[in-house]
C-alpha positions in Angstrom: -116.1 4.0 20.2 -118.5 1.7 16.6 -115.3 1.7 15.0 -113.4 0.1 17.6 -115.8 -2.7 18.2 -115.7 -2.8 14.5 -112.2 -3.6 14.3 -112.1 -6.1 17.0 -114.9 -7.8 15.4 -112.9 -8.3 12.2 -109.0 -9.1 13.8 -111.6 -11.8 15.4 -113.2 -12.9 12.2 -109.6 -13.2 10.3 -108.1 -15.0 13.6 -111.0 -17.4 13.2 -110.3 -18.1 9.9 -106.5 -18.1 10.5 -107.1 -21.2 13.4 -109.4 -23.0 10.6 -106.9 -23.0 8.1 -104.0 -25.0 9.2 -100.5 -24.8 8.6 -100.0 -21.8 6.8 -96.6 -20.8 6.5 -95.2 -17.5 5.5 -91.3 -17.6 4.3 -89.5 -15.5 2.7 -85.3 -14.6 1.0 -84.1 -11.3 0.6 -80.6 -11.2 -0.8 -79.0 -7.8 -1.9 -75.5 -7.1 -2.7 -72.8 -5.6 -5.6 -71.6 -7.2 -8.5 -69.5 -6.2 -11.8 -69.1 -8.9 -14.6 -66.6 -7.3 -17.2 -67.3 -8.1 -21.3 -71.0 -7.5 -20.2 -74.2 -5.0 -20.2 -72.6 -5.2 -16.9 -69.3 -3.8 -16.9 -70.0 -1.2 -14.2 -70.8 -2.1 -10.4 -74.2 -3.2 -9.8 -76.8 -4.1 -7.2 -78.2 -7.1 -7.0 -77.9 -10.5 -5.3 -77.3 -13.9 -6.6 -80.3 -15.3 -5.6 -84.4 -14.2 -5.7 -86.0 -12.7 -3.4 -89.5 -14.3 -3.0 -92.0 -13.8 -1.0 -94.3 -17.1 -0.4 -96.9 -18.5 0.8 -97.9 -22.7 1.7 -100.4 -24.6 3.5 -102.1 -27.4 3.8 -105.6 -28.8 5.4 -106.3 -32.5 6.4 -109.2 -33.7 4.0 -109.2 -37.1 6.5 -108.4 -40.5 5.3 -104.8 -39.7 4.5 -106.0 -36.8 2.5 -104.5 -33.1 1.9 -105.1 -30.3 0.1 -102.5 -28.2 -0.6 -101.4 -24.9 -1.9 -98.8 -22.0 -3.0 -97.7 -19.3 -3.9 -94.5 -17.0 -4.5 -93.8 -13.5 -5.2 -90.4 -12.6 -6.6 -89.2 -9.3 -6.6 -86.0 -6.5 -6.5 -84.7 -5.7 -2.8 -82.4 -2.7 -4.4 -86.1 -0.7 -5.4 -89.0 -2.6 -4.2 -90.1 -3.8 -7.9 -91.9 -7.5 -8.8 -88.5 -9.1 -10.8 -87.3 -8.0 -13.9 -91.1 -5.8 -13.9 -92.4 -7.3 -16.5 -92.9 -11.0 -14.8 -95.8 -12.2 -13.2 -97.0 -11.6 -9.6 -96.2 -14.8 -8.3 -93.3 -15.6 -10.5 -92.5 -17.8 -8.2 -94.7 -20.2 -9.0 -98.8 -20.6 -7.7 -100.4 -24.0 -7.1 -103.1 -25.9 -5.7 -103.9 -29.7 -5.4 -104.3 -32.8 -3.2 -101.6 -34.9 -1.5 -102.7 -38.5 -0.2 -101.3 -42.5 -0.6 -100.9 -41.7 -4.8 -98.7 -39.0 -4.2 -98.9 -35.3 -5.0 -101.3 -33.8 -8.1 -101.1 -30.0 -8.2 -102.6 -27.5 -10.9 -101.0 -24.1 -12.0 -97.4 -22.5 -13.3 -93.8 -23.7 -11.2 -90.4 -24.9 -12.3 -91.1 -28.1 -14.5 -90.5 -31.4 -12.8 -87.1 -31.6 -14.4 -85.8 -28.0 -14.0 -86.8 -28.6 -10.3 -85.3 -31.7 -10.0 -81.6 -30.5 -11.5 -81.4 -27.6 -8.7 -80.3 -30.4 -6.8 -77.2 -31.5 -8.1 -75.8 -28.0 -9.2 -72.6 -26.4 -7.1 -75.4 -23.1 -6.0 -78.1 -25.1 -5.3 -79.5 -23.7 -8.4 -79.4 -19.9 -8.1 -79.3 -17.8 -11.2 -76.0 -16.0 -10.7 -73.6 -14.9 -12.9 -70.9 -17.4 -11.0 -73.7 -20.7 -10.8 -74.4 -22.9 -13.4 -78.2 -23.5 -13.7 -79.3 -21.4 -16.2 -77.1 -22.0 -19.1 -74.4 -25.2 -18.8 -76.4 -26.8 -16.5 -79.0 -27.1 -19.1 -77.2 -27.4 -21.9 -78.2 -24.1 -23.4 -81.8 -24.7 -23.2 -82.1 -21.2 -21.5 -80.6 -18.9 -23.4 -81.4 -16.4 -26.2 -82.3 -18.7 -29.0 -85.6 -17.8 -30.0 -87.7 -21.2 -29.5 -85.9 -23.0 -26.6 -86.0 -22.5 -22.4 -89.3 -24.1 -20.4 -91.9 -21.0 -21.9 -90.8 -20.5 -26.0 -94.8 -19.1 -26.3 -94.4 -17.0 -23.1 -94.5 -13.3 -22.8 -91.1 -11.5 -23.5 -88.7 -11.6 -19.8 -90.6 -14.2 -18.6 -88.2 -17.2 -16.7 -87.4 -20.2 -19.1 -87.4 -22.6 -16.8 -91.1 -22.6 -15.6 -94.4 -24.2 -17.1 -97.7 -22.7 -17.0 -101.6 -23.9 -17.2 -99.8 -27.1 -16.5 -100.3 -30.2 -13.8 -97.8 -31.9 -12.2 -97.6 -35.5 -10.4 -94.8 -36.5 -8.0 -95.0 -39.9 -7.2 -94.6 -41.0 -3.2 -90.9 -42.0 -2.1 -90.7 -45.5 -2.6 -86.8 -47.3 -1.5 -85.6 -44.2 -2.5 -87.0 -43.8 -6.1 -90.0 -41.3 -7.0 -91.1 -40.5 -10.2 -91.6 -36.6 -11.1 -94.3 -35.9 -14.4 -95.1 -32.7 -15.9 -97.8 -31.8 -18.8 -98.4 -28.3 -19.9 -101.2 -26.8 -22.2 -100.9 -26.2 -25.8 -102.0 -22.2 -25.2 -100.1 -19.7 -26.0 -98.9 -17.8 -22.8 -98.4 -14.6 -24.5 -95.8 -14.8 -26.5 -96.3 -11.5 -28.8 -93.0 -11.7 -31.5 -93.2 -14.4 -34.1 -90.6 -17.4 -33.5 -88.9 -17.8 -37.4 -87.3 -21.4 -36.8 -87.5 -23.3 -39.7 -90.1 -20.7 -41.6 -89.0 -17.4 -43.1 -89.4 -13.7 -41.4 -92.7 -13.3 -44.0 -94.1 -17.1 -43.1 -92.6 -18.1 -39.4 -92.9 -20.9 -37.8 -94.7 -20.2 -34.6 -96.4 -17.0 -35.9 -96.9 -14.4 -32.8 -100.2 -15.3 -30.7 -99.5 -19.2 -32.3 -100.1 -21.9 -29.6 -97.9 -25.0 -29.6 -98.6 -28.5 -32.0 -97.6 -30.9 -29.4 -98.0 -30.6 -25.2 -95.5 -30.2 -23.5 -94.2 -32.0 -20.8 -91.0 -32.5 -18.0 -90.7 -35.6 -16.7 -87.6 -36.8 -13.7 -86.6 -40.2 -11.7 -84.5 -40.0 -8.9 -82.8 -42.2 -6.5 -81.4 -41.2 -2.7 -79.9 -44.4 -1.4 -80.8 -44.7 2.6 -78.7 -43.4 5.3 -76.6 -40.7 6.1 -73.0 -41.5 5.2 -71.4 -42.1 2.6 -75.2 -41.4 0.8 -75.9 -40.7 -2.8 -78.0 -39.8 -5.3 -79.3 -40.0 -9.2 -81.3 -38.6 -11.1 -82.1 -38.8 -15.3 -84.9 -37.1 -17.0 -86.3 -35.2 -19.9 -88.2 -32.3 -21.4 -90.4 -31.1 -25.1 -91.3 -27.8 -24.7 -93.7 -26.6 -26.3 -91.7 -25.9 -30.1 -91.2 -28.9 -29.5 -87.2 -28.4 -28.0 -85.9 -31.5 -26.1 -83.8 -31.3 -23.5 -82.4 -34.8 -21.8 -79.9 -34.9 -18.7 -78.9 -37.0 -16.0 -76.4 -36.5 -12.8 -75.5 -37.2 -9.9 -74.4 -36.3 -6.2 -72.3 -38.6 -3.6 -71.4 -37.2 0.0 -68.4 -39.8 1.1 -68.7 -36.7 4.5 -71.3 -34.6 6.0 -69.2 -31.5 5.4 -69.0 -32.9 1.6 -70.9 -32.9 -1.6 -69.5 -34.3 -4.6 -71.5 -33.6 -8.0 -71.8 -33.9 -12.3 -74.4 -33.5 -14.7 -74.9 -33.2 -18.3 -77.1 -32.4 -20.6 -78.4 -32.5 -24.1 -80.4 -30.1 -25.7 -82.4 -31.3 -29.7 -83.3 -28.2 -31.6 -83.8 -30.1 -35.0 -87.5 -29.2 -34.8 -86.6 -25.8 -35.2 -83.1 -25.3 -36.7 -82.2 -27.4 -39.9 -78.3 -26.7 -39.2 -76.0 -26.3 -36.1 -78.7 -27.9 -33.9 -77.5 -29.6 -30.8 -76.0 -28.3 -27.7 -73.6 -30.6 -25.0 -72.5 -29.7 -21.4 -71.3 -31.2 -18.4 -71.0 -29.4 -15.0 -68.6 -30.9 -11.5 -68.4 -29.3 -8.6 -68.5 -29.6 -4.7 -69.9 -27.9 -1.9 -67.5 -27.7 1.4 -68.7 -26.7 4.9 -65.9 -26.0 6.8 -65.9 -23.6 10.4 -69.0 -21.9 10.1 -68.8 -21.8 6.1 -69.1 -22.9 3.0 -66.9 -22.7 0.2 -68.7 -23.6 -3.5 -66.8 -24.2 -6.1 -67.8 -25.2 -9.8 -66.4 -26.5 -14.1 -68.4 -26.9 -16.9 -68.4 -26.1 -20.0 -70.8 -25.9 -23.0 -70.3 -27.2 -26.7 -72.7 -26.3 -29.1 -72.8 -26.4 -32.8 -71.0 -24.0 -35.5 -69.3 -21.9 -32.0 -66.4 -22.1 -29.7 -67.0 -24.0 -26.6 -68.2 -21.8 -23.2 -65.7 -22.9 -20.6 -66.6 -21.6 -17.1 -64.7 -21.8 -13.9 -66.3 -20.6 -10.4 -65.4 -20.4 -6.4 -68.0 -18.9 -3.6 -68.0 -19.0 0.0 -70.6 -18.3 2.6 -70.1 -16.9 5.7 -73.1 -18.2 8.3 -74.1 -15.0 10.9 -76.9 -17.1 12.0 -79.2 -20.0 11.2 -81.3 -17.4 8.5 -78.2 -15.1 7.4 -75.1 -15.4 5.9 -72.6 -13.2 4.0 -70.8 -14.5 0.7 -68.6 -14.1 -2.3 -68.5 -15.3 -5.7 -65.5 -14.8 -8.3 -66.5 -16.5 -11.8 -64.7 -16.8 -15.2 -66.6 -17.4 -18.2 -64.9 -17.6 -21.3 -67.7 -17.2 -23.6 -68.2 -17.3 -28.3 -67.9 -13.4 -29.6 -69.9 -12.6 -32.5 -66.6 -10.0 -33.5 -64.3 -11.7 -36.1 -63.0 -13.9 -36.3 -65.7 -15.6 -36.0 -64.2 -18.8 -34.1 -63.1 -16.3 -31.3 -63.9 -16.3 -27.7 -63.8 -13.8 -24.4 -63.0 -13.8 -20.7 -66.1 -12.8 -18.7 -64.7 -12.0 -15.0 -67.3 -11.9 -12.7 -67.3 -10.7 -8.9 -69.8 -10.3 -6.5 -70.5 -9.5 -2.5 -73.5 -9.8 -0.6 -76.1 -10.5 2.1 -78.1 -13.0 2.1 -81.4 -13.5 4.8 -84.1 -16.1 5.0 -87.3 -15.8 6.8 
């Protein structure tokens, strides 16, 4: 009897706390399927999804006088095993931020996508999903997230960490004024877990960034967007720049256009400058064109892009995808892609095809 009363009292206390907190939302995504990529580590049929599976918590508290407190936590995990995403990544891999919002805009602190990385997802044919058929993680960012040591948004992060986020950082998003918005992001010089040296312009004995090194300059990310008012036709443009903690720079511009509500056309261009850590072959350029078309209960995705890296043959990718909506929250998908990538096999100027096939189910809650 006493245990029952105690349980009821605890439930009542937690219920009161929940009601005192305004607008707390629990949400998530589960994405699972099977996929195969030829001439890669995934030549056999594998389990996995096209999108990140996640569990998130976000909320706000009204502080009065137009001021609100905000928080956002997002866990990422593997549906097929139940493990934290890639096992080596942070618990709140998606983001962990807290901040304030008011007439001045929004200020947040913590860890999340950089300002420019977050902006570009709206201009990519697969909406920024990190799957093989998509373009966000490679071509869209001009190779900024490839395996080049010192590249990516968080080169001083732990091994296996995602390459598109800042940790120990502050974000500012201005209010939208006549369709314009400014997004700023400043990181710290902290080492976020780098355990291996980045040789860069140094030597193996004296690397440019030794293990445990701090940044020599503050990393930053900035983007500006304009979205035309109205519904049809509608268009948006963006421009932005980012410098990471090893002073590698990435610049990007893009636009999308909706001539009719069912059709979205988009394009982007990016350039990566590696001159701070490379003496030769220090520039990567890329462009992507894409389209989304709603037809009945389905959505067709299409994209083509190229990346031109100094000293290498071009990377070229053609992808098509289809989503069949079973409900507003659940769809089945099919992705097909062919990618020509540089190969280290002789001759050095050759390339090889990677064919990718994926079939799966995506559910939001």
